[in-house]
N, C-alpha and C positions, 0 to 999 in steps of 0.2 A: 793819542792821546786816551782814551776808555781803554788800552791794555793796561797801560802807565797807572792808570786809578788802581782798575782792577791790582796790580802787583802789589802797590803800594799799603792798596785796604788789608791785602792778603798777609803783606808783612805786620803792618799795626795792628791786626785783631784777628790774623789765624781765624777767617770766617768763611762759611760756604760762598762760593760764587757758582753762579750761575751764566755763562760766558753766550753772547746770540752775534751769530754772524753767519755771512751769507755761503763764504767758502766752504767745502765740504770739509768735515776733518781728516787729514792729510794720513797717510799710512805712516806708520812710525817713522818706517827707513826711508832715507833718499835714494837713489841712484848714486851709486859711488863714482860715478864720473862726472856725477852733475854737482856733489856736496862736495868738489873741488873749489869751485868757481864760487868768493866768496861775493860775491855783489853782478847787480843785475848785468852790465857790459861781459865781463867771463862768462855768466851766463850766454847773451847772445852769442859769442864765439863759439861756445863747444854745440851748441844747438842749430846751428849756421853750420858748422860743419860735416854733423854728424848726423844733420837729417833727421826725417822718420823713418827710415829705415829700407825706406822706397826709393824718396827723388831729396831732394833739397826744399827744405819751409818756408814756404812764405815769409817777407815781414812782417805781417800779420799775426803769422800762425807761431814764429819764434816771439814778439810780442806776449800774445794771449798766453804761451808756455811759461815762458820768464813769467809773467804777474804770477798764476797759478802755484807757481815754482815758490816765486816769494811772498805768494800770502801763504804757502802751508808753512814755510820755514818762521814765521811772525807767530800764524798760532800754535806749532810746535815749541814756541819758545816761551811764550805766554803761559800756554798750561803747564810749563815744568816751572816757569818761576814762578806762579802758584802752589803748586805740591812741593818746590821747595821752602818756601815761606812756611810751611804748615798747613796750608787750608784745604780746603775740599773744594774740587771745581769741577763744573760738568760744560760740556762744549753744544751747542747746538745748533745745526746747518738749515739756516731758513731764515727769511725772505722776510724784515720786516714789516712790508707791504701789505704782505698775504695774510689770510685766516692762518697758518700755521703760528704764525708769532702769537698772537690769542689762543690758541693751545698753549705755547709754551706758557706764557704767565697762569692761564689757569690748571696747566698739569704741577706747576713750581707749589701753588695755593694747596693744591689736592696732597703732595707729597708732604710738606713744610706746616701747610696750616698757617704761612704767613709771608709777606717782602718786607725786607724790612728797611732795604732802601732800592731803588734804583738808578742807572747812572747813565742815560742814554744818548746816545751820541756816531750815532748811524749816520750817513752821507755819502755818497758819490761823485764824483766831478766828470763832467765833461767838457769842459773849455773850449766853446767856440762864439766868436762873433753872432748878434742875436741875430745879422743876416744870416748867416748859416746854421744856426739851430732850430733842429726840426721839432716838432711839438711832441714827440715820445720823446727824447731828448730832454726836453724840456722837464715832462712829469717825470718822466725820472730821479732827473736829479732832484726836484723840488717834493715828488712825494715817498723820495725813500727816507729824508726827515721827519715828515709831518704827518706820513699814513704811518709809520712806528710810533709816534708824539701822540696821536689821536688813537691807536688802539690802548696805549700804555691809561689817555686818561679814561679811557671806557670800562678797563679790566680793574684797573689796580683800586685796594678797597682804602679805605677810608683813615684806618693805623696806620700805615704804610709811614715808617719814618722820615725819611726824604726820597725826593726826585730831581734828580740832576737834570739840564738839558745845556749840552755844547752846543753853544753859538759860535760866529763868526763875529770879527769888526766887517767882516766885509759886508754883512748883513746893514752895518749905518752907515758905511764907506764905499762898497761895490766893492767890483774887481773885476779889470777888465778881462771880456769871454765868459762874466759868471754873472750872468743875471739871475739864472735858476738860483744858481745858488746861493745867491744873496737875499733872494726872494725868500726863500724857504730861513735862511736866518733869521730874519729881521721877524715873519711870520713865529720862528718858535721862540723865540725872544719873546712877545709879546703873547701869548700862549704862556709861558712862564709865569710873567708880570701877571697874568692873567688870574692862571691856576692859585701864586704865593696871595 
C-alpha cells in the first residue's frame, strides 16, 4: 500500500520521494529465464527444476529466492512508476528497526533542509498461533512497525507537514495467528492519536 501511495503522490505532485525498504536495491536486469515467470507459482517451478547449479534447491530455499525475486520486481516497478510520473526518487535499503533509519532521516534533512511529509507503512507478518510463536518472532513483527515509528518521533522536526502511520483493523479486531501484528497496529494507532 505504501508503494501505491508513493506512486499516487508522484503523479499528483511530481515531488521528490525517498523510499525506505529492507530489501536490497535489485540490479536493473533479471535473469531472462526467471523473467518469463509472471508469478510465484511459475517462479517456484523454474527454481525447482533448475536448482542452484549443483543440486536441487530445498523448498525453503526456493521460497526465499522467490520472495527476493518478487520483492525486487516490486521495487523496480515502483521506482519506474514514480519516475514515469515525473517525480524524483531515491531508494534506501535499510531496516527501520536500526540506527541506519535515523541516519537516512538525518541525511534527508542535510541534503534538502526539510521533510514535507512522512508515510510510515513498515510491517512484517510471521503468522503463527501464540503457542507456536517465539519471543524473537514476536519482537521482529512488533518492532518493525514500532521501532521505525519511534525513530520518526525522535528525528522529525516540528515543521513536518504531515505524518501518516499505516495501521490495520487487526489492531482493533485481531486476526488468527497475528497477536504480534495486532498488538503493534493497536499501539501505532494510539501513538498517532497521541501525536495528533
